[in-house]
Every structure is written in structure tokens, then in C-alpha cells.
C-alpha positions as CSV (number, residue, x, y, z in Angstrom):
1,M,-10.0,73.6,-19.5
2,N,-13.6,72.6,-19.9
3,V,-14.4,69.0,-20.6
4,W,-17.7,67.3,-21.2
5,F,-18.0,63.6,-20.3
6,V,-20.7,62.0,-22.5
7,A,-21.8,58.6,-21.1
8,S,-24.8,56.4,-20.9
9,E,-24.4,55.9,-17.1
10,A,-22.5,57.5,-14.2
11,A,-22.3,56.8,-10.5
12,P,-23.7,57.8,-8.1
13,L,-26.8,58.7,-10.2
14,V,-27.3,55.5,-12.2
15,K,-25.1,52.3,-12.6
16,T,-25.2,48.9,-14.2
17,G,-21.4,48.3,-14.4
18,G,-17.9,49.6,-14.5
19,L,-18.5,52.4,-17.0
20,A,-20.6,54.2,-14.4
21,D,-17.8,53.9,-11.8
22,V,-15.4,55.5,-14.3
23,A,-17.7,58.2,-15.4
24,G,-18.4,59.0,-11.8
25,A,-14.9,58.9,-10.3
26,L,-12.7,60.2,-13.1
27,P,-14.4,63.6,-13.3
28,K,-13.7,64.1,-9.6
29,A,-10.0,63.2,-10.0
30,L,-9.8,65.6,-13.0
31,G,-11.4,68.3,-11.0
32,S,-8.6,68.1,-8.4
33,L,-6.2,68.9,-11.3
34,G,-8.1,72.1,-12.1
35,I,-10.1,70.7,-15.1
36,D,-13.8,71.7,-15.2
37,V,-15.8,68.5,-16.0
38,T,-19.5,68.3,-16.8
39,V,-21.1,64.8,-17.1
40,V,-23.9,64.5,-19.6
41,L,-26.2,61.5,-19.4
42,P,-29.8,60.5,-20.0
43,K,-32.4,61.3,-17.3
44,Y,-33.4,57.7,-16.6
45,G,-36.3,56.7,-14.5
46,A,-33.9,54.7,-12.4
47,I,-32.1,57.8,-11.1
48,P,-33.1,58.2,-7.4
49,A,-35.8,60.7,-6.6
50,S,-33.4,62.6,-4.2
51,Y,-31.2,63.5,-7.1
52,K,-34.0,64.4,-9.4
53,A,-35.5,66.7,-6.7
54,S,-32.2,68.7,-6.6
55,S,-32.0,69.1,-10.4
56,V,-32.7,72.5,-11.9
57,P,-34.5,72.9,-15.3
58,H,-32.1,74.3,-17.9
59,G,-34.5,74.8,-20.8
60,H,-36.0,72.6,-23.5
61,F,-35.8,72.3,-27.3
62,R,-36.6,70.0,-30.2
63,V,-34.3,67.4,-31.7
64,S,-34.7,66.4,-35.4
65,L,-34.7,62.6,-35.5
66,G,-35.1,61.6,-39.1
67,W,-38.5,63.0,-40.2
68,R,-39.6,63.5,-36.5
69,S,-39.2,66.5,-34.2
70,V,-38.7,65.2,-30.7
71,Y,-39.0,67.0,-27.3
72,C,-35.8,67.2,-25.2
73,G,-35.5,68.8,-21.8
74,L,-32.3,69.7,-20.1
75,E,-31.7,69.7,-16.3
76,E,-28.7,70.4,-14.2
77,L,-27.5,69.3,-10.8
78,T,-24.2,69.1,-8.9
79,V,-23.2,66.0,-7.0
80,D,-19.9,65.7,-5.0
81,G,-18.6,68.8,-6.8
82,V,-19.3,67.5,-10.3
83,R,-21.8,69.1,-12.6
84,F,-24.3,66.8,-14.3
85,L,-26.5,67.7,-17.3
86,L,-29.5,65.3,-17.8
87,I,-31.0,64.8,-21.2
88,D,-34.8,64.4,-20.5
89,N,-37.2,62.5,-22.7
90,E,-39.6,60.2,-20.8
91,T,-40.5,58.2,-23.9
92,Y,-36.9,57.0,-24.3
93,F,-35.6,57.0,-20.8
94,K,-38.3,56.6,-18.2
95,R,-38.2,52.8,-18.2
96,D,-37.5,50.0,-15.7
97,Q,-34.0,49.3,-17.1
98,L,-31.2,51.3,-18.8
99,Y,-30.6,49.0,-21.7
100,G,-32.1,46.0,-23.6
101,Y,-35.0,47.5,-25.5
102,G,-35.9,47.0,-29.2
103,D,-35.5,50.7,-29.9
104,E,-31.9,51.1,-28.7
105,A,-30.8,52.7,-31.9
106,E,-33.4,55.4,-31.7
107,R,-32.8,56.0,-28.0
108,F,-29.1,56.6,-28.4
109,V,-29.2,58.4,-31.7
110,F,-31.6,60.8,-29.9
111,F,-29.2,61.1,-27.0
112,S,-26.2,61.8,-29.2
113,M,-28.0,64.5,-31.1
114,A,-29.4,66.0,-28.0
115,V,-25.9,66.4,-26.5
116,L,-24.9,68.5,-29.5
117,E,-28.1,70.5,-29.4
118,A,-27.6,71.1,-25.7
119,M,-24.0,72.2,-26.3
120,A,-25.2,74.8,-28.8
121,R,-27.4,76.3,-26.2
122,C,-24.9,76.6,-23.4
123,D,-23.0,79.8,-22.6
124,R,-19.6,78.0,-22.4
125,L,-18.7,75.4,-24.9
126,P,-16.5,72.5,-23.9
127,D,-12.9,72.4,-25.1
128,V,-13.0,68.6,-25.2
129,L,-15.9,66.1,-25.7
130,H,-14.9,62.9,-24.0
131,C,-17.3,60.1,-25.2
132,H,-17.6,56.6,-23.7
133,D,-18.5,53.4,-25.5
134,W,-20.9,52.7,-28.3
135,Q,-23.9,54.6,-26.9
136,T,-22.0,57.9,-27.5
137,G,-19.9,56.8,-30.5
138,L,-22.1,58.9,-32.9
139,V,-21.3,62.1,-31.1
140,P,-17.8,62.6,-32.8
141,F,-19.4,61.6,-36.1
142,L,-22.2,64.1,-35.8
143,L,-19.8,66.9,-34.7
144,R,-17.7,66.4,-37.8
145,T,-20.6,65.9,-40.2
146,R,-24.0,67.2,-39.4
147,Y,-22.8,70.0,-37.1
148,S,-19.7,71.0,-39.0
149,Y,-21.4,74.1,-40.4
150,L,-21.3,75.7,-36.9
151,P,-18.1,77.8,-36.6
152,Q,-18.1,77.7,-32.8
153,F,-17.9,73.9,-32.9
154,R,-14.9,73.6,-35.1
155,S,-12.3,74.0,-32.4
156,I,-13.9,71.4,-30.1
157,R,-11.8,68.2,-29.9
158,T,-13.0,64.7,-29.2
159,V,-11.8,61.7,-27.2
160,F,-13.5,58.3,-27.5
161,T,-12.9,55.7,-24.9
162,I,-13.5,52.0,-25.6
163,H,-14.6,50.3,-22.4
164,N,-15.5,47.0,-24.0
165,L,-15.1,46.5,-27.8
166,H,-17.4,43.4,-27.7
167,Y,-20.5,45.6,-27.4
168,Q,-20.7,47.8,-30.5
169,G,-24.1,49.1,-31.1
170,V,-24.6,47.5,-34.5
171,F,-27.9,48.3,-36.2
172,G,-29.5,48.1,-39.6
173,R,-28.1,50.5,-42.2
174,E,-31.5,51.8,-43.3
175,L,-32.6,52.3,-39.7
176,L,-29.5,54.4,-38.9
177,Q,-29.7,56.3,-42.1
178,D,-33.3,57.2,-41.3
179,L,-32.6,58.3,-37.8
180,L,-29.5,60.3,-38.7
181,G,-30.8,61.7,-41.9
182,A,-27.5,60.4,-43.5
183,G,-26.9,59.5,-47.1
184,D,-25.1,56.6,-48.7
185,D,-21.9,58.6,-48.6
186,M,-21.7,58.2,-44.8
187,F,-22.0,54.5,-45.0
188,G,-19.1,53.4,-47.0
189,Q,-16.0,51.6,-45.7
190,D,-14.6,54.9,-44.4
191,G,-17.9,55.7,-42.7
192,L,-20.3,53.8,-40.5
193,E,-20.7,50.7,-42.6
194,F,-20.0,47.5,-40.8
195,Y,-20.5,44.2,-42.7
196,G,-23.7,45.5,-44.3
197,A,-25.0,47.2,-41.2
198,G,-23.9,50.3,-39.3
199,S,-21.8,50.4,-36.1
200,C,-21.9,53.2,-33.5
201,M,-18.6,51.9,-32.1
202,K,-17.0,52.2,-35.5
203,A,-18.3,55.8,-35.7
204,G,-16.5,56.8,-32.5
205,I,-13.3,55.0,-33.6
206,R,-13.4,56.5,-37.1
207,Y,-14.3,60.1,-36.2
208,A,-12.8,60.9,-32.8
209,D,-9.6,62.9,-32.7
210,K,-8.0,60.6,-30.0
211,L,-8.9,57.1,-28.8
212,T,-8.3,55.6,-25.5
213,T,-9.1,52.3,-23.9
214,V,-8.9,51.2,-20.3
215,S,-5.6,49.5,-20.0
216,P,-2.3,49.3,-22.0
217,S,-2.6,45.5,-22.6
218,Y,-6.2,45.8,-23.9
219,A,-5.0,48.6,-26.3
220,A,-2.6,46.1,-27.8
221,E,-5.0,43.2,-27.7
222,I,-7.8,44.9,-29.7
223,Q,-5.4,45.5,-32.6
224,S,-5.3,41.7,-33.1
225,S,-7.8,39.5,-34.9
226,E,-8.4,37.5,-31.7
227,Y,-9.6,40.4,-29.6
228,G,-10.4,43.0,-32.3
229,E,-14.1,42.1,-32.9
230,R,-13.7,42.7,-36.6
231,L,-12.5,46.3,-36.0
232,D,-8.8,45.4,-35.6
233,G,-7.9,46.7,-39.0
234,L,-9.3,50.1,-38.3
235,L,-7.7,50.1,-34.8
236,R,-4.3,49.3,-36.3
237,Q,-4.8,52.1,-38.8
238,R,-5.4,54.5,-35.9
239,A,-2.8,53.0,-33.6
240,G,-1.0,56.3,-33.4
241,D,-4.0,57.9,-31.9
242,L,-4.8,55.0,-29.5
243,T,-3.7,55.1,-25.9
244,G,-4.3,52.6,-23.1
245,I,-4.8,54.2,-19.7
246,V,-5.7,51.9,-16.8
247,N,-8.8,52.6,-14.8
248,G,-8.7,53.4,-11.1
249,I,-11.3,53.2,-8.4
250,D,-12.8,55.9,-6.1
251,T,-10.8,55.1,-3.0
252,S,-12.9,57.3,-0.9
253,S,-16.0,55.3,-1.8
254,Y,-14.3,51.9,-1.7
255,D,-12.7,52.4,1.8
256,P,-12.9,49.4,4.2
257,A,-12.2,51.8,7.1
258,G,-15.5,53.7,6.4
259,D,-17.7,51.4,4.4
260,P,-21.1,51.4,6.0
261,H,-22.0,48.1,4.4
262,L,-19.5,46.0,6.4
263,A,-20.1,44.2,9.6
264,A,-16.9,45.7,11.0
265,P,-15.1,48.5,9.1
266,Y,-11.4,48.1,9.3
267,S,-8.0,49.4,8.4
268,R,-6.2,47.0,6.0
269,S,-3.1,47.0,8.2
270,S,-5.0,46.6,11.4
271,G,-5.8,42.9,11.0
272,G,-9.5,43.7,11.4
273,K,-10.4,42.1,8.1
274,R,-11.0,38.8,9.7
275,L,-13.9,40.4,11.7
276,N,-15.9,40.4,8.5
277,K,-15.3,36.7,7.5
278,R,-17.6,34.9,10.0
279,P,-20.5,37.4,9.5
280,L,-20.2,36.8,5.7
281,Q,-20.2,33.0,6.2
282,Q,-23.3,33.3,8.4
283,E,-25.1,35.6,6.0
284,L,-24.5,33.2,3.1
285,G,-25.0,29.9,4.9
286,L,-21.4,28.9,4.7
287,E,-19.9,26.8,7.5
288,P,-18.7,29.3,10.1
289,D,-15.0,28.5,10.2
290,E,-12.5,31.4,10.1
291,E,-9.6,29.1,9.2
292,V,-11.1,27.9,5.9
293,P,-10.1,30.3,3.1
294,V,-13.1,31.9,1.3
295,I,-12.8,32.7,-2.4
296,G,-15.1,35.5,-3.6
297,I,-16.6,36.0,-7.0
298,V,-18.6,39.1,-7.8
299,S,-19.4,39.1,-11.6
300,R,-21.8,39.2,-14.4
301,L,-22.4,35.6,-15.2
302,V,-21.5,35.6,-18.8
303,A,-19.0,33.8,-21.0
304,Q,-16.5,36.7,-21.0
305,K,-16.0,36.3,-17.3
306,G,-14.7,32.8,-17.6
307,L,-17.7,31.0,-16.2
308,E,-17.0,27.9,-18.4
309,L,-13.6,27.7,-16.7
310,I,-15.1,28.0,-13.3
311,G,-17.6,25.2,-14.1
312,E,-15.0,22.9,-15.4
313,A,-12.7,23.6,-12.5
314,L,-15.4,23.4,-9.8
315,P,-14.8,19.7,-8.8
316,A,-11.1,20.4,-8.4
317,L,-11.7,23.5,-6.4
318,M,-14.1,21.8,-4.1
319,A,-11.6,19.0,-3.5
320,E,-9.6,21.7,-1.7
321,D,-10.5,22.9,1.8
322,V,-12.1,26.1,0.6
323,Q,-15.4,27.9,0.4
324,L,-16.8,29.9,-2.5
325,A,-19.1,33.0,-2.2
326,V,-20.6,34.0,-5.6
327,L,-22.7,37.0,-6.3
328,G,-24.0,38.0,-9.8
329,S,-26.6,37.4,-12.5
330,G,-26.5,36.7,-16.2
331,D,-27.0,33.8,-18.6
332,A,-29.4,31.2,-17.4
333,R,-27.1,28.3,-18.1
334,Y,-24.4,29.7,-15.8
335,E,-26.9,30.6,-13.1
336,R,-28.2,27.0,-13.2
337,M,-24.6,25.6,-13.2
338,L,-23.8,27.6,-10.0
339,L,-27.1,26.7,-8.3
340,D,-26.4,23.0,-9.1
341,G,-22.9,23.4,-7.5
342,A,-24.4,25.0,-4.4
343,A,-26.8,22.1,-4.1
344,A,-23.9,19.6,-4.5
345,Y,-21.7,21.4,-2.0
346,P,-23.9,22.8,0.8
347,G,-22.2,25.0,3.3
348,R,-19.2,25.3,1.0
349,L,-20.5,27.0,-2.1
350,A,-23.0,29.9,-1.7
351,V,-24.7,31.6,-4.7
352,R,-26.8,34.8,-4.8
353,L,-28.2,35.6,-8.2
354,R,-28.7,39.3,-8.1
355,F,-26.9,42.6,-8.1
356,D,-26.4,43.8,-4.5
357,E,-23.9,46.5,-3.8
358,G,-23.9,46.0,-0.1
359,L,-23.3,42.2,-0.3
360,A,-20.7,42.7,-3.0
361,R,-18.7,44.9,-0.6
362,R,-19.1,42.3,2.2
363,I,-17.8,39.7,-0.1
364,Y,-14.8,41.8,-0.9
365,A,-14.2,42.4,2.8
366,G,-14.9,38.9,4.1
367,S,-13.2,36.8,1.5
368,D,-9.5,35.9,1.6
369,L,-9.1,35.5,-2.2
370,F,-11.0,36.9,-5.2
371,L,-11.3,34.9,-8.5
372,M,-11.5,36.6,-11.9
373,P,-10.7,34.1,-14.7
374,S,-11.9,36.3,-17.6
375,L,-11.4,35.3,-21.2
376,F,-10.9,38.9,-21.9
377,E,-11.1,41.9,-19.6
378,P,-10.6,45.5,-20.9
379,C,-9.6,46.7,-17.4
380,G,-11.7,45.2,-14.6
381,L,-12.5,47.0,-11.4
382,S,-13.2,44.0,-9.1
383,Q,-9.5,43.1,-8.8
384,L,-8.8,46.7,-7.8
385,I,-11.5,46.7,-5.2
386,S,-10.3,43.4,-3.8
387,L,-6.8,44.9,-3.5
388,R,-8.3,47.9,-1.7
389,Y,-10.1,45.5,0.8
390,G,-7.0,43.4,1.4
391,T,-8.3,40.4,-0.6
392,V,-5.8,38.7,-2.8
393,P,-6.9,38.4,-6.5
394,I,-6.5,35.3,-8.7
395,V,-6.8,36.4,-12.4
396,R,-6.2,35.3,-15.9
397,E,-3.4,37.2,-17.7
398,T,-5.4,39.4,-20.1
399,G,-6.1,43.0,-20.6
400,G,-6.2,45.1,-17.5
401,L,-5.9,42.1,-15.2
402,R,-2.4,41.6,-16.6
403,D,-1.6,45.3,-16.0
404,T,-2.8,45.5,-12.4
405,V,-2.1,42.0,-10.9
406,Q,1.4,40.7,-10.6
407,S,1.8,37.1,-9.7
408,F,3.6,36.6,-6.4
409,N,7.3,35.6,-6.6
410,E,8.4,33.8,-3.5
411,Y,12.1,34.4,-4.3
412,T,11.9,38.2,-4.6
413,G,8.8,38.8,-2.4
414,E,7.2,40.8,-5.2
415,G,3.6,40.5,-6.5
416,N,0.2,41.4,-5.2
417,G,-1.8,38.3,-6.4
418,F,-1.7,35.2,-8.6
419,S,-2.3,34.8,-12.3
420,F,-2.4,32.2,-15.1
421,G,-2.1,32.5,-18.8
422,P,-4.0,29.7,-20.8
423,A,-7.8,29.7,-20.7
424,A,-7.8,26.2,-19.3
425,A,-9.6,24.8,-16.2
426,H,-6.5,22.9,-15.0
427,D,-4.4,26.1,-15.1
428,L,-7.1,27.9,-13.0
429,A,-7.2,25.0,-10.5
430,Y,-3.4,24.8,-10.3
431,T,-3.1,28.6,-9.6
432,V,-5.8,28.4,-6.9
433,R,-3.8,25.5,-5.3
434,R,-0.7,27.6,-5.5
435,A,-2.4,30.6,-3.9
436,L,-3.7,28.3,-1.1
437,S,-0.2,27.0,-0.4
438,F,0.9,30.6,0.4
439,Y,-2.3,31.2,2.4
440,R,-1.1,28.6,4.8
441,D,2.2,30.4,5.1
442,R,1.2,33.4,7.2
443,E,4.4,35.3,6.7
444,A,4.2,35.0,2.9
445,W,0.5,35.8,2.9
446,E,1.0,39.0,4.9
447,R,3.7,40.0,2.5
448,I,1.3,39.5,-0.5
449,V,-1.5,41.5,1.3
450,R,0.9,44.3,2.1
451,N,2.1,44.4,-1.6
452,G,-1.6,44.8,-2.5
453,E,-2.0,47.7,-0.1
454,L,0.8,49.5,-1.9
455,S,-0.7,49.0,-5.4
456,D,-1.5,52.1,-7.3
457,I,-5.3,51.6,-7.7
458,G,-6.7,55.2,-7.3
459,W,-7.3,57.7,-10.1
460,E,-4.5,60.2,-9.4
461,T,-2.0,58.7,-11.9
462,S,-4.5,57.9,-14.6
463,A,-6.3,61.3,-14.3
464,G,-2.9,62.9,-14.9
465,R,-2.5,60.9,-18.1
466,Y,-5.9,62.0,-19.3
467,A,-5.2,65.6,-18.5
468,E,-1.9,65.4,-20.5
469,L,-3.8,63.8,-23.4
470,Y,-6.3,66.7,-23.4
471,R,-3.6,69.3,-23.3
472,E,-1.7,67.6,-26.2
473,L,-5.0,67.4,-28.2
474,L,-5.7,71.2,-27.7
475,K,-2.2,72.1,-28.7
476,G,-2.7,70.4,-32.1
């Protein structure tokens, strides 16, 4: 079986968030099941030169973008046994950042069309096109409309994965019509139209053969008005084609026993985790006390991640004998809130406003607990990484957090973390205090950590579910 992953980012080549982790790790897991996966993504300027140097030119062609004819180069390389195809156009992709520009519509309409033009020029067509998030939502649409005249494309099936419904790629209707060369018939209620504009996310949901999202709970949540981002009606309509498959992590990359970023690599069962705590405290300017529990936070600093709850609960948290280690960047008001907290609690609250992969891993390794009070969370990877590093997660019961973290039950001994339901600061603070009570009970704490070690956080199970989905799709 030949599957093309179409994504706007993929590790290890280029990454801004969890999508890249999925698009990088899942193909390897599928490959172990005998599925031939090719990852197609833009050739960004941010891709390290070492990878670009190993790429091989695979031809070039023109892409019709509205009234324009635009150059597109195609390059190929293999990383960790996975084949990558890079869509090359320096005007669109040789920039400082991956996203956030005024011509996002033009950039990703071009990318979507280029994927199909590249596919037409390859010797072996994919059996399945697996597209990820709004940046690739137009691919299923184009396959079934603009490219439907090609007989060799008619047997290709499509899967569209929603990683975060909140980000939809909504652009002006006239702009999308111009770029796509699409008429009014494509922008009705059954097409791309979205409250007077056009939605790339809706295109993927409407036109893909099968839909997935990144946890069973999120699949249910997005069919409600609360979480559906005004697409819940369409998602309920397509409920029979929607599956929630929880993400995993690359356990070979996230491995505390071999992680080069750590002060002291360790086996989770060896007790060596504590060797990373004091170095982390020293690095961040926290008081060097191994007995004080450290709560880690590695996050984008945006409303979705529960930053309001953290801010409201901060005085209650700091009333406890704890330290907080925070890494991330985002909205200026949350950055200022955290910096003010660090100034108010010197030596007990450390904040670093940046993305730093090495420091993130040292926080996972050196913290005792990890806090994720998200208002919504399609899956979340940080709680899985924390489990991998023997760090006990505290989460709000939503989306993938609900599916992967089970609150500890002191009567049965079951559970790998702590959770709370209402999005309220006092519930967050209460749950942290509950977790701290068990932290002081070493026997109970060791049981919780061991339960986390046994959690299914790799890709093997979920890759098997994707493989089954592909097979069912091709049978039909």
C-alpha cells in the first residue's frame, strides 16, 4: 500500500508544533507495518541545510494559480527510512517563519495544487492521500473537482485529519475563487462557503472520503456547538466517516535513557530522574532543593492552553511549597502575567519566553509534575512526553487529555496522573493540592509513576488503527 502524507510541517525537517511530531513519527510506525509512506511538504527556508544538501532534484513544472503560471520545483530525500518530497518555490516558502503572512491563502492554494501536479508526474501513484489540517484541506477538494478528469486519479482515496478545528484557513470568497479558478457553484452551502467567506478546513471535511481527528473524545466534542467552531453541523452529518485515533509519540526520540539534552540520562525505573532536578533548578534560577516538588509547564502561551486559569490560580499555587518552571511564548498579556509572577516569587517561579527543544526536555525530565489545564485539547503531546519521562501530569478533562490521563484512585491503585473537569481556577488549585498530598506519600507516588510507565503512549496501536482505516477505505 502506498500512502502520501500531505502536511505543512514534519519532524525532523521543520517543526512549530505537534502536527510536525505526528507527520514525522506516524509514517515510521506505518512503515513498520509494511505501508510505504511518502511525506510531502513545502521546502521552507527553515529546513536545516544538512537536509537540503542531501535532497535530489526530481524535476520542475508550472502550476496554474488563477491567471498566473507559477514555477514549482520538486526535490526528494530520505530521512530515517521515510521518503520526503519537497515542494519548492522560494517566493512562497523561503521565509523566516512557516506561517503568519498576509498571503497565506496564495501560499497554501499553491502548495495544494502543486501536490496534485507532482502526483501526476510520479511513476507510482498513491493509493491514499492522507491530508493534515487546513493547510492541506483543499487537496481532497481539488482531487474531486479540478482533477477529476484524470482517470488515473479516480481510484485514489483521501483521509483528512483534523489536528485542531480552531484554526480553519478562512479567507475571502473572491480571493479563493481567483486562486482556485472556481466558480460560484463551488461556493454554495455544500461547497467551500463559510459565513460569506471560504474555509479550507471545510473543504477537507466536505470532500475527503474519511475523516479522523486525534482522540476519540475530541471526535465527539467537535460535533457539539461548544467545540464545533461552527462546523459541528457538517461534522454531525459526516459522523459515520469520522474516527478519533489518539496520537502517540516517537518513543525512540523521547527516551530519557538516551536523550542527549539531559544532565543525566536515566531509565525511568532506575530512580535516576532526581539527578536532573537540581541541574534544572540551577539552570532556571530556582532554589536548589530536591525535596520541593517542581511543576513544569511547556506550552504555547495562548488562551486555549488555560493560561487564564493558571493566572487566577497562581496565588493559591504559590501558597504551597512548590516551584514552577515555565517555557513557552505566545500572547503578550500572558507573557507579561508570567513575568510579573516570576518577579513576585523569585526563586520559586521561573519563566523562559521562547521555544527551546533542549530546555523543554530538561523540564520534562527534571520536574515532578506537569501542568496542562487546557480549555480544549484535541490530543496533546506534552502529557504523553511527561509520562515517558516519569513526570506525573495534571490535566483538565477534555479531548485527548481525558483519553490519555486517568486520575489516580487511591483505593484501587489505578491512574497515571490527576485531572479536573470544570474550567475553574479553584478546581485547578484543588487538584494540584491533591497531587501534592500523594507526592508526600512516596509509596503512592511510586505507584502513580509506575502506572505512567505502563501507559500506551507509542504509535504502534494507533498506527495499526490507521492501517485498518486505509484498508477499509480501499475495499470500498
